PDB file with SEQRES, HELIX, SHEET and CRYST1 records, atoms N, CA, C and O in Angstrom:
SEQRES   1 A   85  PHE ASN SER LEU PRO GLN ALA LEU MET PRO TYR ALA GLU          
SEQRES   2 A   85  VAL GLY ILE ALA PRO ASP ASN PHE VAL ASP THR ASP ARG          
SEQRES   3 A   85  ALA VAL GLN ILE VAL LEU GLY LEU GLN ARG LEU SER VAL          
SEQRES   4 A   85  VAL PRO LEU LEU THR GLU VAL VAL SER VAL GLN GLN ALA          
SEQRES   5 A   85  VAL GLU GLY ASP GLU PRO ALA ILE VAL VAL SER PRO ASP          
SEQRES   6 A   85  GLY TRP THR ASP THR SER ILE THR LEU PRO VAL SER SER          
SEQRES   7 A   85  GLU ASP GLN THR LEU THR LEU                                  
HELIX    1 AA1 GLN A    6  LEU A    8  5                                   3    
HELIX    2 AA2 PHE A   21  ARG A   36  1                                  16    
HELIX    3 AA3 VAL A   49  GLU A   54  1                                   6    
SHEET    1 AA1 3 LEU A  43  SER A  48  0                                        
SHEET    2 AA1 3 TYR A  11  ILE A  16  1                                        
SHEET    3 AA1 3 ALA A  59  VAL A  61  1                                        
SHEET    1 AA2 2 SER A  77  GLU A  79  0                                        
SHEET    2 AA2 2 THR A  82  THR A  84 -1                                        
CRYST1    1.000    1.000    1.000  90.00  90.00  90.00 P 1           1          
ATOM      1  N   PHE A   1       5.398   9.556   7.383  1.00  0.00           N  
ATOM      2  CA  PHE A   1       4.133   9.974   6.839  1.00  0.00           C  
ATOM      3  C   PHE A   1       3.674  11.239   7.547  1.00  0.00           C  
ATOM      4  O   PHE A   1       3.732  11.323   8.774  1.00  0.00           O  
ATOM      5  N   ASN A   2       3.226  12.205   6.792  1.00  0.00           N  
ATOM      6  CA  ASN A   2       2.744  13.443   7.383  1.00  0.00           C  
ATOM      7  C   ASN A   2       1.259  13.406   7.690  1.00  0.00           C  
ATOM      8  O   ASN A   2       0.786  14.153   8.547  1.00  0.00           O  
ATOM      9  N   SER A   3       0.519  12.552   7.008  1.00  0.00           N  
ATOM     10  CA  SER A   3      -0.912  12.452   7.269  1.00  0.00           C  
ATOM     11  C   SER A   3      -1.385  11.048   6.931  1.00  0.00           C  
ATOM     12  O   SER A   3      -0.720  10.310   6.204  1.00  0.00           O  
ATOM     13  N   LEU A   4      -2.538  10.694   7.466  1.00  0.00           N  
ATOM     14  CA  LEU A   4      -3.115   9.375   7.250  1.00  0.00           C  
ATOM     15  C   LEU A   4      -4.396   9.518   6.445  1.00  0.00           C  
ATOM     16  O   LEU A   4      -5.345  10.147   6.914  1.00  0.00           O  
ATOM     17  N   PRO A   5      -4.447   8.949   5.240  1.00  0.00           N  
ATOM     18  CA  PRO A   5      -5.676   9.042   4.447  1.00  0.00           C  
ATOM     19  C   PRO A   5      -6.847   8.413   5.198  1.00  0.00           C  
ATOM     20  O   PRO A   5      -6.722   7.312   5.734  1.00  0.00           O  
ATOM     21  N   GLN A   6      -7.963   9.096   5.237  1.00  0.00           N  
ATOM     22  CA  GLN A   6      -9.131   8.584   5.940  1.00  0.00           C  
ATOM     23  C   GLN A   6      -9.624   7.272   5.340  1.00  0.00           C  
ATOM     24  O   GLN A   6     -10.260   6.480   6.035  1.00  0.00           O  
ATOM     25  N   ALA A   7      -9.342   7.031   4.067  1.00  0.00           N  
ATOM     26  CA  ALA A   7      -9.788   5.797   3.429  1.00  0.00           C  
ATOM     27  C   ALA A   7      -9.144   4.566   4.051  1.00  0.00           C  
ATOM     28  O   ALA A   7      -9.655   3.457   3.895  1.00  0.00           O  
ATOM     29  N   LEU A   8      -8.030   4.745   4.753  1.00  0.00           N  
ATOM     30  CA  LEU A   8      -7.365   3.604   5.355  1.00  0.00           C  
ATOM     31  C   LEU A   8      -7.924   3.239   6.725  1.00  0.00           C  
ATOM     32  O   LEU A   8      -7.495   2.252   7.323  1.00  0.00           O  
ATOM     33  N   MET A   9      -8.866   4.014   7.223  1.00  0.00           N  
ATOM     34  CA  MET A   9      -9.335   3.769   8.581  1.00  0.00           C  
ATOM     35  C   MET A   9     -10.670   3.074   8.564  1.00  0.00           C  
ATOM     36  O   MET A   9     -11.546   3.493   7.807  1.00  0.00           O  
ATOM     37  N   PRO A  10     -10.880   2.062   9.330  1.00  0.00           N  
ATOM     38  CA  PRO A  10      -9.913   1.358  10.164  1.00  0.00           C  
ATOM     39  C   PRO A  10      -9.387   0.082   9.514  1.00  0.00           C  
ATOM     40  O   PRO A  10      -8.617  -0.646  10.141  1.00  0.00           O  
ATOM     41  N   TYR A  11      -9.783  -0.212   8.263  1.00  0.00           N  
ATOM     42  CA  TYR A  11      -9.422  -1.485   7.636  1.00  0.00           C  
ATOM     43  C   TYR A  11      -8.745  -1.241   6.294  1.00  0.00           C  
ATOM     44  O   TYR A  11      -9.143  -0.354   5.539  1.00  0.00           O  
ATOM     45  N   ALA A  12      -7.735  -2.022   6.009  1.00  0.00           N  
ATOM     46  CA  ALA A  12      -7.089  -1.958   4.695  1.00  0.00           C  
ATOM     47  C   ALA A  12      -6.512  -3.319   4.346  1.00  0.00           C  
ATOM     48  O   ALA A  12      -6.027  -4.044   5.214  1.00  0.00           O  
ATOM     49  N   GLU A  13      -6.571  -3.649   3.085  1.00  0.00           N  
ATOM     50  CA  GLU A  13      -5.890  -4.847   2.604  1.00  0.00           C  
ATOM     51  C   GLU A  13      -4.456  -4.465   2.272  1.00  0.00           C  
ATOM     52  O   GLU A  13      -4.179  -3.329   1.888  1.00  0.00           O  
ATOM     53  N   VAL A  14      -3.553  -5.415   2.422  1.00  0.00           N  
ATOM     54  CA  VAL A  14      -2.152  -5.197   2.077  1.00  0.00           C  
ATOM     55  C   VAL A  14      -1.796  -6.221   1.011  1.00  0.00           C  
ATOM     56  O   VAL A  14      -1.735  -7.420   1.285  1.00  0.00           O  
ATOM     57  N   GLY A  15      -1.563  -5.744  -0.204  1.00  0.00           N  
ATOM     58  CA  GLY A  15      -1.256  -6.633  -1.315  1.00  0.00           C  
ATOM     59  C   GLY A  15       0.242  -6.814  -1.477  1.00  0.00           C  
ATOM     60  O   GLY A  15       0.976  -5.852  -1.704  1.00  0.00           O  
ATOM     61  N   ILE A  16       0.689  -8.060  -1.358  1.00  0.00           N  
ATOM     62  CA  ILE A  16       2.110  -8.375  -1.552  1.00  0.00           C  
ATOM     63  C   ILE A  16       2.234  -9.628  -2.408  1.00  0.00           C  
ATOM     64  O   ILE A  16       1.292 -10.411  -2.531  1.00  0.00           O  
ATOM     65  N   ALA A  17       3.405  -9.802  -2.994  1.00  0.00           N  
ATOM     66  CA  ALA A  17       3.688 -10.993  -3.791  1.00  0.00           C  
ATOM     67  C   ALA A  17       3.788 -12.205  -2.867  1.00  0.00           C  
ATOM     68  O   ALA A  17       4.236 -12.074  -1.728  1.00  0.00           O  
ATOM     69  N   PRO A  18       3.378 -13.380  -3.342  1.00  0.00           N  
ATOM     70  CA  PRO A  18       3.452 -14.572  -2.485  1.00  0.00           C  
ATOM     71  C   PRO A  18       4.900 -14.981  -2.214  1.00  0.00           C  
ATOM     72  O   PRO A  18       5.775 -14.828  -3.065  1.00  0.00           O  
ATOM     73  N   ASP A  19       5.127 -15.498  -1.021  1.00  0.00           N  
ATOM     74  CA  ASP A  19       6.442 -16.032  -0.633  1.00  0.00           C  
ATOM     75  C   ASP A  19       7.567 -15.028  -0.827  1.00  0.00           C  
ATOM     76  O   ASP A  19       8.647 -15.388  -1.298  1.00  0.00           O  
ATOM     77  N   ASN A  20       7.324 -13.775  -0.469  1.00  0.00           N  
ATOM     78  CA  ASN A  20       8.347 -12.746  -0.639  1.00  0.00           C  
ATOM     79  C   ASN A  20       8.575 -12.055   0.699  1.00  0.00           C  
ATOM     80  O   ASN A  20       7.828 -11.149   1.070  1.00  0.00           O  
ATOM     81  N   PHE A  21       9.601 -12.480   1.420  1.00  0.00           N  
ATOM     82  CA  PHE A  21       9.866 -11.941   2.749  1.00  0.00           C  
ATOM     83  C   PHE A  21      10.200 -10.455   2.703  1.00  0.00           C  
ATOM     84  O   PHE A  21       9.788  -9.705   3.587  1.00  0.00           O  
ATOM     85  N   VAL A  22      10.932 -10.022   1.696  1.00  0.00           N  
ATOM     86  CA  VAL A  22      11.322  -8.611   1.600  1.00  0.00           C  
ATOM     87  C   VAL A  22      10.083  -7.729   1.452  1.00  0.00           C  
ATOM     88  O   VAL A  22       9.999  -6.681   2.093  1.00  0.00           O  
ATOM     89  N   ASP A  23       9.125  -8.132   0.624  1.00  0.00           N  
ATOM     90  CA  ASP A  23       7.885  -7.361   0.480  1.00  0.00           C  
ATOM     91  C   ASP A  23       7.066  -7.392   1.766  1.00  0.00           C  
ATOM     92  O   ASP A  23       6.402  -6.412   2.104  1.00  0.00           O  
ATOM     93  N   THR A  24       7.111  -8.509   2.480  1.00  0.00           N  
ATOM     94  CA  THR A  24       6.420  -8.589   3.771  1.00  0.00           C  
ATOM     95  C   THR A  24       7.011  -7.577   4.739  1.00  0.00           C  
ATOM     96  O   THR A  24       6.277  -6.891   5.450  1.00  0.00           O  
ATOM     97  N   ASP A  25       8.329  -7.482   4.769  1.00  0.00           N  
ATOM     98  CA  ASP A  25       8.994  -6.507   5.632  1.00  0.00           C  
ATOM     99  C   ASP A  25       8.625  -5.082   5.223  1.00  0.00           C  
ATOM    100  O   ASP A  25       8.379  -4.237   6.084  1.00  0.00           O  
ATOM    101  N   ARG A  26       8.584  -4.811   3.932  1.00  0.00           N  
ATOM    102  CA  ARG A  26       8.190  -3.483   3.453  1.00  0.00           C  
ATOM    103  C   ARG A  26       6.765  -3.153   3.904  1.00  0.00           C  
ATOM    104  O   ARG A  26       6.491  -2.046   4.368  1.00  0.00           O  
ATOM    105  N   ALA A  27       5.871  -4.119   3.763  1.00  0.00           N  
ATOM    106  CA  ALA A  27       4.479  -3.903   4.153  1.00  0.00           C  
ATOM    107  C   ALA A  27       4.365  -3.617   5.649  1.00  0.00           C  
ATOM    108  O   ALA A  27       3.608  -2.737   6.059  1.00  0.00           O  
ATOM    109  N   VAL A  28       5.108  -4.351   6.454  1.00  0.00           N  
ATOM    110  CA  VAL A  28       5.083  -4.127   7.904  1.00  0.00           C  
ATOM    111  C   VAL A  28       5.551  -2.714   8.226  1.00  0.00           C  
ATOM    112  O   VAL A  28       4.944  -2.036   9.054  1.00  0.00           O  
ATOM    113  N   GLN A  29       6.617  -2.267   7.585  1.00  0.00           N  
ATOM    114  CA  GLN A  29       7.134  -0.922   7.842  1.00  0.00           C  
ATOM    115  C   GLN A  29       6.124   0.154   7.434  1.00  0.00           C  
ATOM    116  O   GLN A  29       5.970   1.156   8.133  1.00  0.00           O  
ATOM    117  N   ILE A  30       5.445  -0.047   6.319  1.00  0.00           N  
ATOM    118  CA  ILE A  30       4.436   0.917   5.864  1.00  0.00           C  
ATOM    119  C   ILE A  30       3.267   0.972   6.845  1.00  0.00           C  
ATOM    120  O   ILE A  30       2.838   2.055   7.245  1.00  0.00           O  
ATOM    121  N   VAL A  31       2.757  -0.193   7.231  1.00  0.00           N  
ATOM    122  CA  VAL A  31       1.618  -0.231   8.151  1.00  0.00           C  
ATOM    123  C   VAL A  31       2.006   0.343   9.511  1.00  0.00           C  
ATOM    124  O   VAL A  31       1.215   1.060  10.124  1.00  0.00           O  
ATOM    125  N   LEU A  32       3.205   0.039   9.989  1.00  0.00           N  
ATOM    126  CA  LEU A  32       3.659   0.614  11.261  1.00  0.00           C  
ATOM    127  C   LEU A  32       3.710   2.139  11.189  1.00  0.00           C  
ATOM    128  O   LEU A  32       3.299   2.823  12.126  1.00  0.00           O  
ATOM    129  N   GLY A  33       4.216   2.667  10.075  1.00  0.00           N  
ATOM    130  CA  GLY A  33       4.270   4.118   9.908  1.00  0.00           C  
ATOM    131  C   GLY A  33       2.887   4.742   9.919  1.00  0.00           C  
ATOM    132  O   GLY A  33       2.682   5.791  10.530  1.00  0.00           O  
ATOM    133  N   LEU A  34       1.937   4.107   9.250  1.00  0.00           N  
ATOM    134  CA  LEU A  34       0.564   4.615   9.242  1.00  0.00           C  
ATOM    135  C   LEU A  34      -0.086   4.487  10.616  1.00  0.00           C  
ATOM    136  O   LEU A  34      -0.817   5.378  11.049  1.00  0.00           O  
ATOM    137  N   GLN A  35       0.185   3.371  11.302  1.00  0.00           N  
ATOM    138  CA  GLN A  35      -0.416   3.161  12.617  1.00  0.00           C  
ATOM    139  C   GLN A  35       0.055   4.206  13.618  1.00  0.00           C  
ATOM    140  O   GLN A  35      -0.714   4.622  14.484  1.00  0.00           O  
ATOM    141  N   ARG A  36       1.285   4.626  13.513  1.00  0.00           N  
ATOM    142  CA  ARG A  36       1.816   5.638  14.430  1.00  0.00           C  
ATOM    143  C   ARG A  36       1.074   6.969  14.315  1.00  0.00           C  
ATOM    144  O   ARG A  36       1.093   7.776  15.244  1.00  0.00           O  
ATOM    145  N   LEU A  37       0.428   7.192  13.188  1.00  0.00           N  
ATOM    146  CA  LEU A  37      -0.305   8.440  12.977  1.00  0.00           C  
ATOM    147  C   LEU A  37      -1.759   8.364  13.422  1.00  0.00           C  
ATOM    148  O   LEU A  37      -2.461   9.375  13.418  1.00  0.00           O  
ATOM    149  N   SER A  38      -2.208   7.195  13.799  1.00  0.00           N  
ATOM    150  CA  SER A  38      -3.619   7.009  14.120  1.00  0.00           C  
ATOM    151  C   SER A  38      -3.795   6.484  15.535  1.00  0.00           C  
ATOM    152  O   SER A  38      -3.043   5.618  15.982  1.00  0.00           O  
ATOM    153  N   VAL A  39      -4.796   7.014  16.244  1.00  0.00           N  
ATOM    154  CA  VAL A  39      -5.125   6.472  17.559  1.00  0.00           C  
ATOM    155  C   VAL A  39      -6.061   5.271  17.428  1.00  0.00           C  
ATOM    156  O   VAL A  39      -6.199   4.482  18.362  1.00  0.00           O  
ATOM    157  N   VAL A  40      -6.697   5.136  16.277  1.00  0.00           N  
ATOM    158  CA  VAL A  40      -7.578   4.001  16.009  1.00  0.00           C  
ATOM    159  C   VAL A  40      -6.730   2.844  15.497  1.00  0.00           C  
ATOM    160  O   VAL A  40      -5.959   3.025  14.554  1.00  0.00           O  
ATOM    161  N   PRO A  41      -6.851   1.659  16.095  1.00  0.00           N  
ATOM    162  CA  PRO A  41      -6.074   0.518  15.600  1.00  0.00           C  
ATOM    163  C   PRO A  41      -6.444   0.198  14.149  1.00  0.00           C  
ATOM    164  O   PRO A  41      -7.622   0.067  13.817  1.00  0.00           O  
ATOM    165  N   LEU A  42      -5.444   0.073  13.303  1.00  0.00           N  
ATOM    166  CA  LEU A  42      -5.682  -0.309  11.918  1.00  0.00           C  
ATOM    167  C   LEU A  42      -5.800  -1.825  11.838  1.00  0.00           C  
ATOM    168  O   LEU A  42      -4.992  -2.552  12.415  1.00  0.00           O  
ATOM    169  N   LEU A  43      -6.787  -2.280  11.137  1.00  0.00           N  
ATOM    170  CA  LEU A  43      -6.968  -3.707  10.899  1.00  0.00           C  
ATOM    171  C   LEU A  43      -6.521  -3.978   9.473  1.00  0.00           C  
ATOM    172  O   LEU A  43      -7.000  -3.337   8.537  1.00  0.00           O  
ATOM    173  N   THR A  44      -5.618  -4.911   9.306  1.00  0.00           N  
ATOM    174  CA  THR A  44      -5.110  -5.209   7.971  1.00  0.00           C  
ATOM    175  C   THR A  44      -5.285  -6.681   7.657  1.00  0.00           C  
ATOM    176  O   THR A  44      -5.336  -7.529   8.548  1.00  0.00           O  
ATOM    177  N   GLU A  45      -5.373  -6.957   6.386  1.00  0.00           N  
ATOM    178  CA  GLU A  45      -5.446  -8.333   5.904  1.00  0.00           C  
ATOM    179  C   GLU A  45      -4.492  -8.449   4.728  1.00  0.00           C  
ATOM    180  O   GLU A  45      -4.561  -7.661   3.785  1.00  0.00           O  
ATOM    181  N   VAL A  46      -3.610  -9.423   4.784  1.00  0.00           N  
ATOM    182  CA  VAL A  46      -2.662  -9.638   3.695  1.00  0.00           C  
ATOM    183  C   VAL A  46      -3.355 -10.432   2.596  1.00  0.00           C  
ATOM    184  O   VAL A  46      -3.933 -11.491   2.837  1.00  0.00           O  
ATOM    185  N   VAL A  47      -3.281  -9.889   1.381  1.00  0.00           N  
ATOM    186  CA  VAL A  47      -3.872 -10.532   0.207  1.00  0.00           C  
ATOM    187  C   VAL A  47      -2.859 -10.451  -0.932  1.00  0.00           C  
ATOM    188  O   VAL A  47      -1.814  -9.814  -0.799  1.00  0.00           O  
ATOM    189  N   SER A  48      -3.170 -11.091  -2.035  1.00  0.00           N  
ATOM    190  CA  SER A  48      -2.295 -10.979  -3.206  1.00  0.00           C  
ATOM    191  C   SER A  48      -2.425  -9.578  -3.803  1.00  0.00           C  
ATOM    192  O   SER A  48      -3.396  -8.866  -3.546  1.00  0.00           O  
ATOM    193  N   VAL A  49      -1.446  -9.204  -4.591  1.00  0.00           N  
ATOM    194  CA  VAL A  49      -1.497  -7.900  -5.263  1.00  0.00           C  
ATOM    195  C   VAL A  49      -2.755  -7.819  -6.126  1.00  0.00           C  
ATOM    196  O   VAL A  49      -3.438  -6.795  -6.134  1.00  0.00           O  
ATOM    197  N   GLN A  50      -3.061  -8.887  -6.846  1.00  0.00           N  
ATOM    198  CA  GLN A  50      -4.239  -8.902  -7.719  1.00  0.00           C  
ATOM    199  C   GLN A  50      -5.528  -8.707  -6.925  1.00  0.00           C  
ATOM    200  O   GLN A  50      -6.412  -7.962  -7.349  1.00  0.00           O  
ATOM    201  N   GLN A  51      -5.640  -9.375  -5.771  1.00  0.00           N  
ATOM    202  CA  GLN A  51      -6.829  -9.212  -4.934  1.00  0.00           C  
ATOM    203  C   GLN A  51      -6.953  -7.778  -4.432  1.00  0.00           C  
ATOM    204  O   GLN A  51      -8.053  -7.226  -4.390  1.00  0.00           O  
ATOM    205  N   ALA A  52      -5.842  -7.179  -4.056  1.00  0.00           N  
ATOM    206  CA  ALA A  52      -5.866  -5.797  -3.566  1.00  0.00           C  
ATOM    207  C   ALA A  52      -6.297  -4.838  -4.666  1.00  0.00           C  
ATOM    208  O   ALA A  52      -7.068  -3.910  -4.422  1.00  0.00           O  
ATOM    209  N   VAL A  53      -5.799  -5.062  -5.875  1.00  0.00           N  
ATOM    210  CA  VAL A  53      -6.125  -4.187  -7.006  1.00  0.00           C  
ATOM    211  C   VAL A  53      -7.591  -4.334  -7.405  1.00  0.00           C  
ATOM    212  O   VAL A  53      -8.259  -3.340  -7.691  1.00  0.00           O  
ATOM    213  N   GLU A  54      -8.085  -5.552  -7.426  1.00  0.00           N  
ATOM    214  CA  GLU A  54      -9.451  -5.801  -7.889  1.00  0.00           C  
ATOM    215  C   GLU A  54     -10.506  -5.644  -6.796  1.00  0.00           C  
ATOM    216  O   GLU A  54     -11.698  -5.592  -7.099  1.00  0.00           O  
ATOM    217  N   GLY A  55     -10.095  -5.570  -5.548  1.00  0.00           N  
ATOM    218  CA  GLY A  55     -11.039  -5.511  -4.437  1.00  0.00           C  
ATOM    219  C   GLY A  55     -11.693  -4.155  -4.275  1.00  0.00           C  
ATOM    220  O   GLY A  55     -11.287  -3.169  -4.889  1.00  0.00           O  
ATOM    221  N   ASP A  56     -12.716  -4.128  -3.434  1.00  0.00           N  
ATOM    222  CA  ASP A  56     -13.453  -2.893  -3.157  1.00  0.00           C  
ATOM    223  C   ASP A  56     -12.962  -2.177  -1.909  1.00  0.00           C  
ATOM    224  O   ASP A  56     -13.373  -1.048  -1.640  1.00  0.00           O  
ATOM    225  N   GLU A  57     -12.096  -2.814  -1.150  1.00  0.00           N  
ATOM    226  CA  GLU A  57     -11.598  -2.245   0.101  1.00  0.00           C  
ATOM    227  C   GLU A  57     -10.389  -1.348  -0.162  1.00  0.00           C  
ATOM    228  O   GLU A  57      -9.704  -1.511  -1.172  1.00  0.00           O  
ATOM    229  N   PRO A  58     -10.121  -0.398   0.745  1.00  0.00           N  
ATOM    230  CA  PRO A  58      -8.874   0.374   0.641  1.00  0.00           C  
ATOM    231  C   PRO A  58      -7.694  -0.596   0.696  1.00  0.00           C  
ATOM    232  O   PRO A  58      -7.753  -1.610   1.390  1.00  0.00           O  
ATOM    233  N   ALA A  59      -6.632  -0.285  -0.031  1.00  0.00           N  
ATOM    234  CA  ALA A  59      -5.511  -1.220  -0.083  1.00  0.00           C  
ATOM    235  C   ALA A  59      -4.174  -0.500  -0.151  1.00  0.00           C  
ATOM    236  O   ALA A  59      -4.047   0.599  -0.691  1.00  0.00           O  
ATOM    237  N   ILE A  60      -3.196  -1.165   0.415  1.00  0.00           N  
ATOM    238  CA  ILE A  60      -1.795  -0.775   0.290  1.00  0.00           C  
ATOM    239  C   ILE A  60      -1.170  -1.861  -0.568  1.00  0.00           C  
ATOM    240  O   ILE A  60      -1.219  -3.037  -0.207  1.00  0.00           O  
ATOM    241  N   VAL A  61      -0.585  -1.486  -1.697  1.00  0.00           N  
ATOM    242  CA  VAL A  61       0.017  -2.472  -2.587  1.00  0.00           C  
ATOM    243  C   VAL A  61       1.520  -2.259  -2.599  1.00  0.00           C  
ATOM    244  O   VAL A  61       1.999  -1.168  -2.909  1.00  0.00           O  
ATOM    245  N   VAL A  62       2.262  -3.307  -2.259  1.00  0.00           N  
ATOM    246  CA  VAL A  62       3.717  -3.247  -2.259  1.00  0.00           C  
ATOM    247  C   VAL A  62       4.190  -3.745  -3.621  1.00  0.00           C  
ATOM    248  O   VAL A  62       4.002  -4.910  -3.971  1.00  0.00           O  
ATOM    249  N   SER A  63       4.805  -2.843  -4.381  1.00  0.00           N  
ATOM    250  CA  SER A  63       5.275  -3.162  -5.730  1.00  0.00           C  
ATOM    251  C   SER A  63       6.633  -2.499  -5.948  1.00  0.00           C  
ATOM    252  O   SER A  63       6.719  -1.481  -6.636  1.00  0.00           O  
ATOM    253  N   PRO A  64       7.694  -3.065  -5.370  1.00  0.00           N  
ATOM    254  CA  PRO A  64       9.000  -2.404  -5.408  1.00  0.00           C  
ATOM    255  C   PRO A  64       9.651  -2.343  -6.792  1.00  0.00           C  
ATOM    256  O   PRO A  64      10.571  -1.553  -7.006  1.00  0.00           O  
ATOM    257  N   ASP A  65       9.186  -3.163  -7.723  1.00  0.00           N  
ATOM    258  CA  ASP A  65       9.792  -3.181  -9.058  1.00  0.00           C  
ATOM    259  C   ASP A  65       9.094  -2.260 -10.040  1.00  0.00           C  
ATOM    260  O   ASP A  65       9.345  -2.332 -11.243  1.00  0.00           O  
ATOM    261  N   GLY A  66       8.222  -1.398  -9.544  1.00  0.00           N  
ATOM    262  CA  GLY A  66       7.516  -0.469 -10.422  1.00  0.00           C  
ATOM    263  C   GLY A  66       6.061  -0.868 -10.587  1.00  0.00           C  
ATOM    264  O   GLY A  66       5.649  -1.954 -10.177  1.00  0.00           O  
ATOM    265  N   TRP A  67       5.294   0.019 -11.189  1.00  0.00           N  
ATOM    266  CA  TRP A  67       3.862  -0.188 -11.358  1.00  0.00           C  
ATOM    267  C   TRP A  67       3.522  -0.137 -12.827  1.00  0.00           C  
ATOM    268  O   TRP A  67       3.785   0.864 -13.494  1.00  0.00           O  
ATOM    269  N   THR A  68       2.931  -1.225 -13.348  1.00  0.00           N  
ATOM    270  CA  THR A  68       2.622  -1.293 -14.776  1.00  0.00           C  
ATOM    271  C   THR A  68       1.126  -1.352 -15.067  1.00  0.00           C  
ATOM    272  O   THR A  68       0.730  -1.346 -16.233  1.00  0.00           O  
ATOM    273  N   ASP A  69       0.295  -1.409 -14.042  1.00  0.00           N  
ATOM    274  CA  ASP A  69      -1.153  -1.483 -14.225  1.00  0.00           C  
ATOM    275  C   ASP A  69      -1.683  -0.091 -14.567  1.00  0.00           C  
ATOM    276  O   ASP A  69      -1.775   0.773 -13.695  1.00  0.00           O  
ATOM    277  N   THR A  70      -2.028   0.120 -15.819  1.00  0.00           N  
ATOM    278  CA  THR A  70      -2.470   1.441 -16.270  1.00  0.00           C  
ATOM    279  C   THR A  70      -3.901   1.767 -15.846  1.00  0.00           C  
ATOM    280  O   THR A  70      -4.347   2.902 -16.015  1.00  0.00           O  
ATOM    281  N   SER A  71      -4.628   0.790 -15.299  1.00  0.00           N  
ATOM    282  CA  SER A  71      -6.002   1.060 -14.862  1.00  0.00           C  
ATOM    283  C   SER A  71      -6.037   1.829 -13.544  1.00  0.00           C  
ATOM    284  O   SER A  71      -7.086   2.342 -13.155  1.00  0.00           O  
ATOM    285  N   ILE A  72      -4.898   1.913 -12.854  1.00  0.00           N  
ATOM    286  CA  ILE A  72      -4.817   2.634 -11.586  1.00  0.00           C  
ATOM    287  C   ILE A  72      -3.739   3.702 -11.704  1.00  0.00           C  
ATOM    288  O   ILE A  72      -2.577   3.398 -11.973  1.00  0.00           O  
ATOM    289  N   THR A  73      -4.134   4.952 -11.501  1.00  0.00           N  
ATOM    290  CA  THR A  73      -3.184   6.058 -11.518  1.00  0.00           C  
ATOM    291  C   THR A  73      -2.673   6.274 -10.105  1.00  0.00           C  
ATOM    292  O   THR A  73      -3.455   6.511  -9.185  1.00  0.00           O  
ATOM    293  N   LEU A  74      -1.381   6.193  -9.935  1.00  0.00           N  
ATOM    294  CA  LEU A  74      -0.789   6.375  -8.617  1.00  0.00           C  
ATOM    295  C   LEU A  74      -0.748   7.854  -8.249  1.00  0.00           C  
ATOM    296  O   LEU A  74      -0.545   8.702  -9.118  1.00  0.00           O  
ATOM    297  N   PRO A  75      -0.941   8.173  -6.960  1.00  0.00           N  
ATOM    298  CA  PRO A  75      -0.895   9.580  -6.550  1.00  0.00           C  
ATOM    299  C   PRO A  75       0.506  10.176  -6.641  1.00  0.00           C  
ATOM    300  O   PRO A  75       0.659  11.389  -6.779  1.00  0.00           O  
ATOM    301  N   VAL A  76       1.524   9.327  -6.563  1.00  0.00           N  
ATOM    302  CA  VAL A  76       2.913   9.764  -6.690  1.00  0.00           C  
ATOM    303  C   VAL A  76       3.619   8.767  -7.597  1.00  0.00           C  
ATOM    304  O   VAL A  76       3.479   7.557  -7.419  1.00  0.00           O  
ATOM    305  N   SER A  77       4.375   9.264  -8.565  1.00  0.00           N  
ATOM    306  CA  SER A  77       5.127   8.377  -9.448  1.00  0.00           C  
ATOM    307  C   SER A  77       6.431   9.049  -9.847  1.00  0.00           C  
ATOM    308  O   SER A  77       6.608  10.255  -9.674  1.00  0.00           O  
ATOM    309  N   SER A  78       7.332   8.249 -10.382  1.00  0.00           N  
ATOM    310  CA  SER A  78       8.602   8.814 -10.846  1.00  0.00           C  
ATOM    311  C   SER A  78       8.990   8.167 -12.164  1.00  0.00           C  
ATOM    312  O   SER A  78       8.693   7.001 -12.423  1.00  0.00           O  
ATOM    313  N   GLU A  79       9.657   8.952 -12.978  1.00  0.00           N  
ATOM    314  CA  GLU A  79      10.158   8.468 -14.255  1.00  0.00           C  
ATOM    315  C   GLU A  79      11.384   9.286 -14.613  1.00  0.00           C  
ATOM    316  O   GLU A  79      11.348  10.515 -14.553  1.00  0.00           O  
ATOM    317  N   ASP A  80      12.458   8.627 -14.981  1.00  0.00           N  
ATOM    318  CA  ASP A  80      13.710   9.300 -15.336  1.00  0.00           C  
ATOM    319  C   ASP A  80      14.145  10.285 -14.252  1.00  0.00           C  
ATOM    320  O   ASP A  80      14.536  11.413 -14.551  1.00  0.00           O  
ATOM    321  N   GLN A  81      14.073   9.856 -13.010  1.00  0.00           N  
ATOM    322  CA  GLN A  81      14.486  10.634 -11.843  1.00  0.00           C  
ATOM    323  C   GLN A  81      13.657  11.902 -11.636  1.00  0.00           C  
ATOM    324  O   GLN A  81      14.112  12.840 -10.981  1.00  0.00           O  
ATOM    325  N   THR A  82      12.435  11.934 -12.194  1.00  0.00           N  
ATOM    326  CA  THR A  82      11.520  13.051 -11.994  1.00  0.00           C  
ATOM    327  C   THR A  82      10.330  12.556 -11.188  1.00  0.00           C  
ATOM    328  O   THR A  82       9.695  11.569 -11.562  1.00  0.00           O  
ATOM    329  N   LEU A  83      10.024  13.227 -10.092  1.00  0.00           N  
ATOM    330  CA  LEU A  83       8.909  12.862  -9.229  1.00  0.00           C  
ATOM    331  C   LEU A  83       7.664  13.622  -9.665  1.00  0.00           C  
ATOM    332  O   LEU A  83       7.697  14.845  -9.801  1.00  0.00           O  
ATOM    333  N   THR A  84       6.560  12.899  -9.885  1.00  0.00           N  
ATOM    334  CA  THR A  84       5.303  13.500 -10.310  1.00  0.00           C  
ATOM    335  C   THR A  84       4.268  13.319  -9.214  1.00  0.00           C  
ATOM    336  O   THR A  84       4.032  12.203  -8.751  1.00  0.00           O  
ATOM    337  N   LEU A  85       3.646  14.428  -8.796  1.00  0.00           N  
ATOM    338  CA  LEU A  85       2.603  14.370  -7.763  1.00  0.00           C  
ATOM    339  C   LEU A  85       1.249  14.579  -8.387  1.00  0.00           C  
ATOM    340  O   LEU A  85       0.237  14.566  -7.686  1.00  0.00           O  
TER     341      LEU A  85                                                      
END                                                                             
C-alpha cells in the first residue's frame, strides 16, 4: 500500500464470509499492510459482508470472487483483463 485512507483511522469493520479461513487470512494480510503504514493502532471488528456493506463505519470487504453489489462503486475494478481506476 502506498497510502492509508484517512477514513480507515482508527476503526474499521472487516467484512468476510462466515467460516472461510482463506478470506480470514486475506483480511489479516490487508489489515497488516494498512497497519504498517500507520503509527496509530487500527482497531478492527470482523463482521459479515452484509453488515460491512450496510453499516455506517468504514469497512474493508473481502470478496475474492468478484463484486456484484451495484449500489457500491469500487475505486478500482477490472473486467476482461482491463484495470479501471
